[in-house]
Steps between C-alpha positions, in 0.01 A plus 500: 500500500251221556225477242227341711248783505213335687543470877183319593179360355189610690228326296519251216256316282735291280468587134240769571615781729762609747563779748859542612719754680831671447648734760731748330815517711679836525835336418393348166800526268318679216413801719860622471438587135121522467506788595750665738301724732168361371510121537218320316448140393559465125186416304668197352543358853135565584413311183734217599336483845161456334647240264659303783173497694311385189759231434461366853124483447547297181776279645281418801284289267790251479410455133741282297532771232792656693574823684343828399740753348413853396507513121337835425383813672179565308445830680619674812420833657635676805293743702705589804853478641589214732762597755718334764313363800171451318324165477375403156197273478507300178178370344476273199206331330572236241282583199599213269697181551585220262777245454713752308426842649316699765400862548451705814349834597704650782516799724728628772366704790652707778271605786198371302584727204585350161855601406546273194304271271606246239370241260759223475552200270680185620647199329616187678850358541537128572580436866794287386668820375546620859755370747377172652495652849318821396231608746280805504533563874225765513246275326606187692472680835147618416388154384647332808326748731171457312525121526562522875217749565 
C-alpha cells in the first residue's frame, strides 16, 4: 500500500492555506477489512490526508527549519462515511507557525459536505534526515505548474 494520500493540490498559499484532492479508489487495500460489505475509509486515514495536505502547505514555504511532520492530533471528528469512488477535498489553514512547531485547522469534504475535521500540531524534521534524493512529487508538480502559469 502506498501512503501518499494527496493526489493533487488545487490551491496553495505557502504557509497559510491549501486545498487538495484525493480520489478514493475502489481497490484501496484497506477496503478488504474495513469493512467487508460496507467499505469505508478509516478515520485515521482521513486524518492523515488532512495532515499530508497541511504538511505540503508548510513545506511549500521552503523554510530552513525542515519538513513538517505530524506530532499530535489535537482533535478530530468524523461526521460521515467516505466510500470508494468518492473524491475528498482537503482544506487546511495554518493557524500558528514558528521555527519549532505549527498548527493547522483542517476539514475534509465530499460533495461540498464536511465529512471530517481536525486540529493538528506539527513539529519539523531537518531536511538532512531524509534521503538526499527525496522529492514530494505532488508539491513539486503544483509549484512547477504555478511557476509556468
